[in-house]
C-alpha atoms as an extended CHARMM CRD file, in Angstrom:
* protein
*
       237  EXT
         1         1  MET       CA              0.0000000000        0.0000000000        0.0000000000  PROA      1               0.0000000000
         2         2  ARG       CA              1.3560000000        3.4090000000       -0.9580000000  PROA      2               0.0000000000
         3         3  ARG       CA              0.3770000000        5.9360000000        1.6830000000  PROA      3               0.0000000000
         4         4  ARG       CA              2.7720000000        8.8670000000        1.3220000000  PROA      4               0.0000000000
         5         5  PRO       CA              4.1660000000       11.0640000000       -1.4560000000  PROA      5               0.0000000000
         6         6  GLU       CA              7.5870000000        9.5020000000       -0.8310000000  PROA      6               0.0000000000
         7         7  ASP       CA              6.1790000000        6.0680000000       -1.7380000000  PROA      7               0.0000000000
         8         8  MET       CA              5.5250000000        7.4290000000       -5.2280000000  PROA      8               0.0000000000
         9         9  GLY       CA              8.8640000000        9.1900000000       -5.5470000000  PROA      9               0.0000000000
        10        10  PHE       CA              7.3900000000       12.5980000000       -4.7110000000  PROA      10              0.0000000000
        11        11  HSD       CA              8.0420000000       14.9740000000       -1.8390000000  PROA      11              0.0000000000
        12        12  PRO       CA              5.3710000000       16.9230000000        0.0720000000  PROA      12              0.0000000000
        13        13  ASP       CA              5.1410000000       20.6630000000        0.6630000000  PROA      13              0.0000000000
        14        14  GLY       CA              6.9880000000       21.5460000000       -2.5320000000  PROA      14              0.0000000000
        15        15  ALA       CA             10.3300000000       20.1260000000       -1.3920000000  PROA      15              0.0000000000
        16        16  ALA       CA             12.7750000000       19.5680000000       -4.2370000000  PROA      16              0.0000000000
        17        17  GLU       CA             14.4520000000       16.6320000000       -2.4980000000  PROA      17              0.0000000000
        18        18  PRO       CA             13.8300000000       14.4870000000        0.5730000000  PROA      18              0.0000000000
        19        19  ILE       CA             15.0690000000       15.6850000000        3.9400000000  PROA      19              0.0000000000
        20        20  VAL       CA             17.2220000000       13.0810000000        5.6250000000  PROA      20              0.0000000000
        21        21  HSD       CA             15.5060000000       11.9010000000        8.7760000000  PROA      21              0.0000000000
        22        22  SER       CA             17.9100000000       10.7790000000       11.4650000000  PROA      22              0.0000000000
        23        23  GLY       CA             15.2140000000        8.6940000000       13.1420000000  PROA      23              0.0000000000
        24        24  SER       CA             14.4560000000        6.4320000000       10.1810000000  PROA      24              0.0000000000
        25        25  SER       CA             13.9760000000        2.8110000000       11.1290000000  PROA      25              0.0000000000
        26        26  GLU       CA             13.3640000000       -0.5740000000        9.6320000000  PROA      26              0.0000000000
        27        27  ARG       CA             10.1040000000       -2.3610000000       10.3650000000  PROA      27              0.0000000000
        28        28  GLY       CA              8.7770000000       -5.3260000000        8.4980000000  PROA      28              0.0000000000
        29        29  GLY       CA             11.4050000000       -4.9140000000        5.7910000000  PROA      29              0.0000000000
        30        30  GLU       CA             10.1490000000       -1.4180000000        4.9230000000  PROA      30              0.0000000000
        31        31  ARG       CA             12.2310000000        1.6500000000        5.5870000000  PROA      31              0.0000000000
        32        32  ALA       CA             10.2490000000        4.4510000000        7.2020000000  PROA      32              0.0000000000
        33        33  ALA       CA              9.6760000000        7.3420000000        4.7980000000  PROA      33              0.0000000000
        34        34  PRO       CA             11.5760000000       10.5190000000        5.6980000000  PROA      34              0.0000000000
        35        35  PRO       CA              9.2000000000       13.1530000000        7.0180000000  PROA      35              0.0000000000
        36        36  VAL       CA              9.3250000000       16.5770000000        5.4230000000  PROA      36              0.0000000000
        37        37  GLN       CA              8.6980000000       19.9530000000        7.0080000000  PROA      37              0.0000000000
        38        38  HSD       CA              9.1720000000       23.4590000000        5.6960000000  PROA      38              0.0000000000
        39        39  SER       CA             12.1530000000       24.2850000000        7.8780000000  PROA      39              0.0000000000
        40        40  SER       CA             13.3250000000       21.1930000000        9.7480000000  PROA      40              0.0000000000
        41        41  GLU       CA             12.7030000000       17.5450000000       10.4270000000  PROA      41              0.0000000000
        42        42  GLU       CA              9.1190000000       16.7960000000       11.2510000000  PROA      42              0.0000000000
        43        43  VAL       CA              8.4870000000       15.7850000000       14.8410000000  PROA      43              0.0000000000
        44        44  VAL       CA              6.2340000000       12.8690000000       15.7320000000  PROA      44              0.0000000000
        45        45  TRP       CA              3.8880000000       13.6980000000       18.6080000000  PROA      45              0.0000000000
        46        46  SER       CA              2.0560000000       11.2940000000       20.8740000000  PROA      46              0.0000000000
        47        47  ARG       CA             -1.2720000000       12.2950000000       22.4150000000  PROA      47              0.0000000000
        48        48  ARG       CA              0.3260000000       12.6700000000       25.8240000000  PROA      48              0.0000000000
        49        49  GLU       CA              3.0120000000       14.9540000000       24.4460000000  PROA      49              0.0000000000
        50        50  ALA       CA              0.5450000000       17.0240000000       22.4560000000  PROA      50              0.0000000000
        51        51  VAL       CA             -1.7590000000       17.7530000000       25.3960000000  PROA      51              0.0000000000
        52        52  ARG       CA              1.1940000000       19.1590000000       27.2990000000  PROA      52              0.0000000000
        53        53  THR       CA              1.6350000000       21.9400000000       24.7370000000  PROA      53              0.0000000000
        54        54  GLN       CA              0.0040000000       25.3460000000       24.8020000000  PROA      54              0.0000000000
        55        55  ALA       CA             -0.6070000000       25.1640000000       21.0490000000  PROA      55              0.0000000000
        56        56  PHE       CA             -2.8790000000       22.1310000000       21.3990000000  PROA      56              0.0000000000
        57        57  TRP       CA             -5.1360000000       23.7890000000       23.9580000000  PROA      57              0.0000000000
        58        58  LEU       CA             -5.2490000000       27.1010000000       22.1070000000  PROA      58              0.0000000000
        59        59  ILE       CA             -6.3630000000       25.3110000000       18.9520000000  PROA      59              0.0000000000
        60        60  VAL       CA             -8.9610000000       23.2970000000       20.8770000000  PROA      60              0.0000000000
        61        61  ALA       CA            -10.2350000000       26.4200000000       22.6370000000  PROA      61              0.0000000000
        62        62  ALA       CA            -10.4360000000       28.5060000000       19.4520000000  PROA      62              0.0000000000
        63        63  LEU       CA            -12.3020000000       25.8430000000       17.4930000000  PROA      63              0.0000000000
        64        64  SER       CA            -14.5330000000       24.7680000000       20.4030000000  PROA      64              0.0000000000
        65        65  ILE       CA            -15.7340000000       28.2810000000       21.2450000000  PROA      65              0.0000000000
        66        66  ALA       CA            -16.6200000000       28.9690000000       17.6170000000  PROA      66              0.0000000000
        67        67  ASN       CA            -18.1910000000       25.5300000000       17.1070000000  PROA      67              0.0000000000
        68        68  VAL       CA            -20.6120000000       25.9790000000       19.9910000000  PROA      68              0.0000000000
        69        69  GLY       CA            -22.1350000000       28.9850000000       18.2970000000  PROA      69              0.0000000000
        70        70  VAL       CA            -21.9450000000       27.8560000000       14.6910000000  PROA      70              0.0000000000
        71        71  ALA       CA            -23.4130000000       24.4130000000       15.2910000000  PROA      71              0.0000000000
        72        72  GLY       CA            -25.9760000000       25.9000000000       17.6520000000  PROA      72              0.0000000000
        73        73  LEU       CA            -27.2490000000       28.6840000000       15.4480000000  PROA      73              0.0000000000
        74        74  ASN       CA            -27.0530000000       26.9900000000       12.0550000000  PROA      74              0.0000000000
        75        75  LEU       CA            -30.1220000000       24.9960000000       13.0730000000  PROA      75              0.0000000000
        76        76  HSD       CA            -31.8770000000       28.2070000000       14.0720000000  PROA      76              0.0000000000
        77        77  ILE       CA            -31.1830000000       30.3000000000       10.9660000000  PROA      77              0.0000000000
        78        78  PHE       CA            -34.2990000000       29.0850000000        9.1620000000  PROA      78              0.0000000000
        79        79  PRO       CA            -36.7360000000       29.8640000000       12.0120000000  PROA      79              0.0000000000
        80        80  TYR       CA            -34.9690000000       33.1970000000       12.6740000000  PROA      80              0.0000000000
        81        81  VAL       CA            -35.2170000000       34.3950000000        9.0680000000  PROA      81              0.0000000000
        82        82  SER       CA            -38.7580000000       33.0500000000        8.7450000000  PROA      82              0.0000000000
        83        83  GLU       CA            -39.7890000000       34.9400000000       11.8620000000  PROA      83              0.0000000000
        84        84  MET       CA            -37.9650000000       38.1050000000       10.8430000000  PROA      84              0.0000000000
        85        85  SER       CA            -39.1690000000       38.2220000000        7.2250000000  PROA      85              0.0000000000
        86        86  GLY       CA            -42.4730000000       36.4190000000        7.5790000000  PROA      86              0.0000000000
        87        87  SER       CA            -41.5620000000       34.2600000000        4.5990000000  PROA      87              0.0000000000
        88        88  ALA       CA            -40.3530000000       30.6870000000        4.4150000000  PROA      88              0.0000000000
        89        89  VAL       CA            -39.1460000000       31.3870000000        0.8680000000  PROA      89              0.0000000000
        90        90  VAL       CA            -36.7390000000       34.0580000000        2.1250000000  PROA      90              0.0000000000
        91        91  ALA       CA            -35.4520000000       31.6730000000        4.7990000000  PROA      91              0.0000000000
        92        92  ALA       CA            -34.9500000000       28.9240000000        2.2020000000  PROA      92              0.0000000000
        93        93  THR       CA            -33.0850000000       31.3980000000       -0.0100000000  PROA      93              0.0000000000
        94        94  VAL       CA            -30.7510000000       32.2670000000        2.8630000000  PROA      94              0.0000000000
        95        95  LEU       CA            -29.9690000000       28.5930000000        3.4490000000  PROA      95              0.0000000000
        96        96  SER       CA            -29.3500000000       28.1630000000       -0.2800000000  PROA      96              0.0000000000
        97        97  ILE       CA            -26.9060000000       31.0840000000       -0.2250000000  PROA      97              0.0000000000
        98        98  ILE       CA            -25.0060000000       29.5330000000        2.6850000000  PROA      98              0.0000000000
        99        99  ALA       CA            -24.9420000000       26.1410000000        0.9400000000  PROA      99              0.0000000000
       100       100  PHE       CA            -23.6430000000       27.7780000000       -2.2530000000  PROA      100             0.0000000000
       101       101  THR       CA            -20.7480000000       29.4420000000       -0.4300000000  PROA      101             0.0000000000
       102       102  GLN       CA            -19.8320000000       26.1810000000        1.3180000000  PROA      102             0.0000000000
       103       103  LEU       CA            -19.6740000000       24.5010000000       -2.0800000000  PROA      103             0.0000000000
       104       104  THR       CA            -17.6430000000       27.1240000000       -3.9210000000  PROA      104             0.0000000000
       105       105  PHE       CA            -15.3050000000       28.8520000000       -1.4530000000  PROA      105             0.0000000000
       106       106  PRO       CA            -13.2310000000       26.0700000000        0.1990000000  PROA      106             0.0000000000
       107       107  LEU       CA            -10.8380000000       26.1420000000       -2.7700000000  PROA      107             0.0000000000
       108       108  ILE       CA            -10.3250000000       29.8790000000       -2.3010000000  PROA      108             0.0000000000
       109       109  TRP       CA             -9.5570000000       29.3800000000        1.3890000000  PROA      109             0.0000000000
       110       110  GLY       CA             -6.9770000000       26.7670000000        0.4140000000  PROA      110             0.0000000000
       111       111  ILE       CA             -5.3020000000       29.2900000000       -1.8840000000  PROA      111             0.0000000000
       112       112  VAL       CA             -5.3320000000       31.8820000000        0.9080000000  PROA      112             0.0000000000
       113       113  ALA       CA             -3.7040000000       29.4040000000        3.3050000000  PROA      113             0.0000000000
       114       114  GLU       CA             -0.8900000000       28.8360000000        0.8130000000  PROA      114             0.0000000000
       115       115  ARG       CA             -0.0290000000       32.5310000000        0.8840000000  PROA      115             0.0000000000
       116       116  ILE       CA             -0.3270000000       33.4300000000        4.5630000000  PROA      116             0.0000000000
       117       117  GLU       CA             -0.0140000000       31.5870000000        7.8710000000  PROA      117             0.0000000000
       118       118  VAL       CA             -2.9630000000       29.3020000000        8.4360000000  PROA      118             0.0000000000
       119       119  ARG       CA             -3.6680000000       30.8240000000       11.8560000000  PROA      119             0.0000000000
       120       120  LYS       CA             -3.9630000000       34.2450000000       10.2090000000  PROA      120             0.0000000000
       121       121  ALA       CA             -6.2340000000       32.7630000000        7.5650000000  PROA      121             0.0000000000
       122       122  LEU       CA             -8.4270000000       31.4610000000       10.3990000000  PROA      122             0.0000000000
       123       123  VAL       CA             -8.5020000000       34.9400000000       11.9320000000  PROA      123             0.0000000000
       124       124  ILE       CA             -9.8100000000       36.2590000000        8.6160000000  PROA      124             0.0000000000
       125       125  LYS       CA            -12.3450000000       33.4300000000        8.4720000000  PROA      125             0.0000000000
       126       126  PHE       CA            -13.7210000000       34.2040000000       11.9360000000  PROA      126             0.0000000000
       127       127  ALA       CA            -13.7610000000       37.9340000000       11.1710000000  PROA      127             0.0000000000
       128       128  VAL       CA            -15.7060000000       37.3970000000        7.9350000000  PROA      128             0.0000000000
       129       129  GLN       CA            -18.2210000000       35.2440000000        9.8050000000  PROA      129             0.0000000000
       130       130  ALA       CA            -18.6440000000       37.8180000000       12.5690000000  PROA      130             0.0000000000
       131       131  VAL       CA            -19.0410000000       40.7460000000       10.1680000000  PROA      131             0.0000000000
       132       132  GLY       CA            -21.4960000000       38.8240000000        8.0050000000  PROA      132             0.0000000000
       133       133  LEU       CA            -23.5940000000       37.7160000000       10.9520000000  PROA      133             0.0000000000
       134       134  THR       CA            -23.6310000000       41.2360000000       12.4040000000  PROA      134             0.0000000000
       135       135  MET       CA            -24.8140000000       42.6090000000        9.0720000000  PROA      135             0.0000000000
       136       136  ALA       CA            -27.4910000000       39.9300000000        8.7610000000  PROA      136             0.0000000000
       137       137  VAL       CA            -29.0480000000       40.4390000000       12.1930000000  PROA      137             0.0000000000
       138       138  ALA       CA            -28.7010000000       44.2330000000       12.4010000000  PROA      138             0.0000000000
       139       139  THR       CA            -31.5060000000       44.8960000000        9.9210000000  PROA      139             0.0000000000
       140       140  THR       CA            -34.6770000000       43.4610000000        8.4680000000  PROA      140             0.0000000000
       141       141  GLN       CA            -33.9050000000       44.6810000000        4.9420000000  PROA      141             0.0000000000
       142       142  LEU       CA            -33.5180000000       41.7210000000        2.6160000000  PROA      142             0.0000000000
       143       143  VAL       CA            -30.4380000000       42.8670000000        0.6780000000  PROA      143             0.0000000000
       144       144  PRO       CA            -28.2440000000       43.3050000000        3.8010000000  PROA      144             0.0000000000
       145       145  VAL       CA            -29.6350000000       40.0450000000        5.2020000000  PROA      145             0.0000000000
       146       146  TYR       CA            -28.7210000000       38.1480000000        2.0290000000  PROA      146             0.0000000000
       147       147  LEU       CA            -25.2870000000       39.7980000000        1.8420000000  PROA      147             0.0000000000
       148       148  GLY       CA            -24.6530000000       39.1760000000        5.5330000000  PROA      148             0.0000000000
       149       149  PHE       CA            -25.4340000000       35.4840000000        5.3430000000  PROA      149             0.0000000000
       150       150  PHE       CA            -23.3920000000       35.2890000000        2.1250000000  PROA      150             0.0000000000
       151       151  LEU       CA            -20.3460000000       36.5160000000        4.0700000000  PROA      151             0.0000000000
       152       152  TYR       CA            -21.2550000000       34.2490000000        6.9770000000  PROA      152             0.0000000000
       153       153  GLY       CA            -21.3320000000       31.2690000000        4.6080000000  PROA      153             0.0000000000
       154       154  ILE       CA            -17.9410000000       32.2180000000        3.1850000000  PROA      154             0.0000000000
       155       155  GLY       CA            -16.5570000000       32.1260000000        6.7150000000  PROA      155             0.0000000000
       156       156  ILE       CA            -18.1290000000       28.7490000000        7.4520000000  PROA      156             0.0000000000
       157       157  SER       CA            -16.6550000000       27.2790000000        4.2680000000  PROA      157             0.0000000000
       158       158  GLY       CA            -13.1780000000       28.1030000000        5.5530000000  PROA      158             0.0000000000
       159       159  GLY       CA            -13.6150000000       25.6220000000        8.3690000000  PROA      159             0.0000000000
       160       160  MET       CA            -13.7510000000       22.7920000000        5.8410000000  PROA      160             0.0000000000
       161       161  VAL       CA            -10.1340000000       23.4590000000        4.8920000000  PROA      161             0.0000000000
       162       162  LEU       CA             -8.3650000000       25.6140000000        7.4600000000  PROA      162             0.0000000000
       163       163  THR       CA             -8.9800000000       23.5660000000       10.6070000000  PROA      163             0.0000000000
       164       164  ASP       CA             -7.2740000000       20.4820000000        9.1660000000  PROA      164             0.0000000000
       165       165  LEU       CA             -4.4130000000       22.6250000000        7.8800000000  PROA      165             0.0000000000
       166       166  LEU       CA             -4.0650000000       24.1810000000       11.3290000000  PROA      166             0.0000000000
       167       167  TRP       CA             -3.5220000000       20.8280000000       13.0380000000  PROA      167             0.0000000000
       168       168  ALA       CA             -1.0470000000       19.7710000000       10.3550000000  PROA      168             0.0000000000
       169       169  ALA       CA              0.8530000000       23.0630000000       10.4940000000  PROA      169             0.0000000000
       170       170  TYR       CA              1.5840000000       22.7920000000       14.2120000000  PROA      170             0.0000000000
       171       171  PHE       CA              1.8140000000       19.0400000000       14.7730000000  PROA      171             0.0000000000
       172       172  GLY       CA              2.9190000000       17.7370000000       11.3850000000  PROA      172             0.0000000000
       173       173  ARG       CA              1.4240000000       15.3010000000        8.9370000000  PROA      173             0.0000000000
       174       174  LEU       CA              2.8710000000       12.2180000000       10.6330000000  PROA      174             0.0000000000
       175       175  SER       CA              0.9920000000       13.0140000000       13.8470000000  PROA      175             0.0000000000
       176       176  LEU       CA             -2.1020000000       14.4850000000       12.2090000000  PROA      176             0.0000000000
       177       177  GLY       CA             -4.3860000000       11.5290000000       12.8620000000  PROA      177             0.0000000000
       178       178  THR       CA             -3.2760000000       11.0990000000       16.4520000000  PROA      178             0.0000000000
       179       179  VAL       CA             -3.4350000000       14.7340000000       17.5560000000  PROA      179             0.0000000000
       180       180  ARG       CA             -6.3150000000       15.8960000000       15.3840000000  PROA      180             0.0000000000
       181       181  GLY       CA             -8.4040000000       12.8890000000       16.4120000000  PROA      181             0.0000000000
       182       182  LEU       CA             -8.1230000000       13.8480000000       20.0630000000  PROA      182             0.0000000000
       183       183  GLY       CA             -8.7850000000       17.4890000000       19.2720000000  PROA      183             0.0000000000
       184       184  LEU       CA            -11.9020000000       16.6840000000       17.2490000000  PROA      184             0.0000000000
       185       185  LEU       CA            -13.2840000000       14.6340000000       20.1280000000  PROA      185             0.0000000000
       186       186  MET       CA            -13.2070000000       17.7820000000       22.2500000000  PROA      186             0.0000000000
       187       187  THR       CA            -14.3100000000       20.3530000000       19.6670000000  PROA      187             0.0000000000
       188       188  HSD       CA            -17.1870000000       18.1860000000       18.4160000000  PROA      188             0.0000000000
       189       189  GLY       CA            -18.3210000000       17.7230000000       21.9960000000  PROA      189             0.0000000000
       190       190  PHE       CA            -18.7260000000       21.4870000000       22.3170000000  PROA      190             0.0000000000
       191       191  ALA       CA            -20.4400000000       21.6460000000       18.9350000000  PROA      191             0.0000000000
       192       192  ALA       CA            -22.9820000000       19.0400000000       20.0680000000  PROA      192             0.0000000000
       193       193  ALA       CA            -23.8770000000       21.2300000000       23.0480000000  PROA      193             0.0000000000
       194       194  GLY       CA            -24.6010000000       24.2200000000       20.8240000000  PROA      194             0.0000000000
       195       195  PRO       CA            -28.1270000000       23.5020000000       19.4870000000  PROA      195             0.0000000000
       196       196  PRO       CA            -29.7890000000       22.7610000000       22.8560000000  PROA      196             0.0000000000
       197       197  PHE       CA            -27.9310000000       25.6540000000       24.5190000000  PROA      197             0.0000000000
       198       198  PHE       CA            -29.0730000000       28.2610000000       22.0130000000  PROA      198             0.0000000000
       199       199  GLY       CA            -32.5420000000       26.7550000000       21.8830000000  PROA      199             0.0000000000
       200       200  PHE       CA            -32.6710000000       27.1360000000       25.6570000000  PROA      200             0.0000000000
       201       201  LEU       CA            -31.6310000000       30.7990000000       25.3610000000  PROA      201             0.0000000000
       202       202  TYR       CA            -34.3840000000       31.4200000000       22.8280000000  PROA      202             0.0000000000
       203       203  ASP       CA            -36.9810000000       29.7540000000       25.0360000000  PROA      203             0.0000000000
       204       204  ILE       CA            -35.9900000000       32.0450000000       27.9170000000  PROA      204             0.0000000000
       205       205  THR       CA            -35.6990000000       35.3330000000       26.0210000000  PROA      205             0.0000000000
       206       206  LYS       CA            -38.2080000000       34.6430000000       23.2090000000  PROA      206             0.0000000000
       207       207  SER       CA            -35.6830000000       36.2820000000       20.9020000000  PROA      207             0.0000000000
       208       208  TYR       CA            -32.6290000000       35.3480000000       18.8560000000  PROA      208             0.0000000000
       209       209  PHE       CA            -30.8240000000       38.5640000000       19.7880000000  PROA      209             0.0000000000
       210       210  LEU       CA            -28.8800000000       37.0380000000       22.6910000000  PROA      210             0.0000000000
       211       211  PRO       CA            -27.8710000000       33.8100000000       20.8780000000  PROA      211             0.0000000000
       212       212  PHE       CA            -26.6370000000       35.6930000000       17.8070000000  PROA      212             0.0000000000
       213       213  THR       CA            -24.7800000000       38.2100000000       19.9710000000  PROA      213             0.0000000000
       214       214  ILE       CA            -23.0470000000       35.3930000000       21.8430000000  PROA      214             0.0000000000
       215       215  LEU       CA            -21.9850000000       33.8040000000       18.5550000000  PROA      215             0.0000000000
       216       216  ILE       CA            -20.5160000000       37.0840000000       17.2860000000  PROA      216             0.0000000000
       217       217  MET       CA            -18.5690000000       37.4270000000       20.5370000000  PROA      217             0.0000000000
       218       218  ALA       CA            -17.4490000000       33.7790000000       20.3340000000  PROA      218             0.0000000000
       219       219  LEU       CA            -16.1120000000       34.2670000000       16.8110000000  PROA      219             0.0000000000
       220       220  THR       CA            -14.2020000000       37.3380000000       17.9630000000  PROA      220             0.0000000000
       221       221  VAL       CA            -12.6580000000       35.4510000000       20.8890000000  PROA      221             0.0000000000
       222       222  SER       CA            -11.6860000000       32.5560000000       18.6040000000  PROA      222             0.0000000000
       223       223  ALA       CA             -9.9360000000       34.9730000000       16.2440000000  PROA      223             0.0000000000
       224       224  PHE       CA             -7.7980000000       36.3740000000       19.0780000000  PROA      224             0.0000000000
       225       225  LEU       CA             -6.9760000000       32.8730000000       20.3270000000  PROA      225             0.0000000000
       226       226  CYS       CA             -5.7230000000       31.9360000000       16.8710000000  PROA      226             0.0000000000
       227       227  LEU       CA             -3.3540000000       34.9000000000       16.9330000000  PROA      227             0.0000000000
       228       228  ALA       CA             -1.8380000000       33.5450000000       20.1560000000  PROA      228             0.0000000000
       229       229  ILE       CA             -0.9520000000       30.1190000000       18.7030000000  PROA      229             0.0000000000
       230       230  ARG       CA              2.7670000000       29.4340000000       18.4020000000  PROA      230             0.0000000000
       231       231  SER       CA              4.6530000000       26.3710000000       17.1730000000  PROA      231             0.0000000000
       232       232  PRO       CA              5.0290000000       23.8200000000       19.9850000000  PROA      232             0.0000000000
       233       233  GLN       CA              8.4770000000       22.6720000000       21.0440000000  PROA      233             0.0000000000
       234       234  LYS       CA              8.8830000000       19.0310000000       21.9080000000  PROA      234             0.0000000000
       235       235  VAL       CA             10.8440000000       18.3860000000       25.0730000000  PROA      235             0.0000000000
       236       236  LYS       CA             13.7040000000       15.9680000000       24.4050000000  PROA      236             0.0000000000
       237       237  HSD       CA             14.4480000000       13.3980000000       27.0810000000  PROA      237             0.0000000000
């Protein structure tokens, strides 16, 4: 089974030649493929080592805080727009706009991530979401509502690409499954709590103002947390 670019004679991340890995080993007659990183040898992280780094918890916190709101309010967009506009057709149009952006913009986010640091790309993503959502809920005029949810959808589409790139950028491709798997367990747990939490807020306030405001604040906090992420340093024993 060929699982890595090296198995096909290629090198990842645009490298012109393989980087010699001092930790290569023989197992089952197969020599371990040399890992490649932009600036140095790629480090292999265990779960225990990863959770001891600040980078891991900053990534988990940034994604979890945003996921609570996004997962929570995505289910409430249709009833909110229906209630605000008095038209199910308008609400269905808004959902179609969001679906369209999620289909077409992931490629653009990938291009953005190739040109700037992925954490900065995530800051832009969260900012676009926050601005779009603010625009959508600040008025009852249809054009700003459509434009706002269009921007919001663009931001959501970034999550389909940038979150995976974020884990890989700070913990490497060789440890991606191990570290990202643990991180997703935590971030998806927060996402699952979103719908009942925001539904509970609506039941209490009889309005979507508080839930949407909390989401805008959550996106802002996540953006600042992304700015604080730094490359983890593995402690050598």
